[in-house]
C-alpha distance (Angstrom), angle and dihedral (degrees) to the residues before:
residue distance angle dihedral
M1 . . .
N2 3.72 . .
I3 3.78 124.1 .
K4 3.79 94.7 -105.1
E5 3.80 92.2 57.1
I6 3.79 90.8 48.2
R7 3.81 92.9 50.9
E8 3.81 90.3 53.2
L9 3.83 92.5 59.0
S10 3.79 119.7 99.0
S11 3.79 119.0 -118.0
T12 3.80 93.9 -102.1
D13 3.81 92.4 46.4
L14 3.78 89.5 48.9
T15 3.80 91.8 51.1
S16 3.80 92.5 50.1
K17 3.81 91.2 46.0
I18 3.83 90.0 51.4
H19 3.79 89.3 52.2
D20 3.81 91.9 49.4
I21 3.80 93.3 47.3
S22 3.82 90.8 47.9
E23 3.79 90.4 54.5
E24 3.79 91.1 47.0
L25 3.80 90.9 51.2
A26 3.81 91.4 50.3
N27 3.79 90.0 50.0
L28 3.80 92.0 49.0
K29 3.80 91.6 49.6
F30 3.78 89.9 50.3
Q31 3.81 91.7 50.4
H32 3.79 89.9 47.2
S33 3.80 92.1 52.5
L34 3.81 90.0 53.1
H35 3.82 91.3 47.5
Q36 3.80 90.9 -118.8
L37 3.79 96.3 117.3
E38 3.79 112.3 99.2
N39 3.79 98.5 -178.7
T40 3.80 106.7 50.3
V41 3.80 92.3 173.7
K42 3.80 88.1 72.5
V43 3.82 90.1 70.4
R44 3.79 90.1 58.3
K45 3.81 93.3 46.7
V46 3.80 93.3 48.9
R47 3.80 91.7 46.4
R48 3.80 90.8 52.4
D49 3.81 92.4 46.7
L50 3.79 88.9 52.2
A51 3.80 91.0 50.1
R52 3.81 90.7 50.5
M53 3.78 91.5 50.8
L54 3.79 93.3 47.5
T55 3.80 90.0 49.6
I56 3.80 92.2 51.9
K57 3.82 90.2 46.6
K58 3.80 90.5 52.4
E59 3.80 90.7 48.3
L60 3.80 89.9 52.7
D61 3.80 91.4 48.5
L62 3.80 91.9 50.7
G63 3.80 95.1 41.5
I64 3.79 92.6 -119.1
A65 3.80 93.3 125.3
V66 3.80 91.4 57.2
A67 3.79 91.7 50.9
R68 3.80 91.1 47.5
A69 3.83 91.4 51.9
A70 3.80 91.5 50.1
Q71 3.78 91.0 49.1
A72 3.81 91.2 50.7
A73 3.80 90.4 50.1
R74 3.80 90.8 53.4
R75 3.79 91.0 50.7
A76 3.80 91.0 51.5
E77 3.80 92.0 56.8
C-alpha cells in the first residue's frame, strides 16, 4: 500500500488494517523461522507497510495530519 491509499482510510479502517498486517507479519516471521518462506523480501515489505500505517495513525491521533492537509491547501491557492 502506498502512503496516499493509507491516508484515505478512515480511523477504524486503519486500525483494522493495522491488526491484519500485524497478524500477517507474525505469520511470515513464523514461516521464516521454520524455513518455509520462499520470498523473504515480503517480510521487509510487510514490516514497512505496518510502520507506515502506524505512523499515519499516530499523526491522526496527534492532529498532525489535519495540520498538514491545511498547509497543503494553502500552498495550492
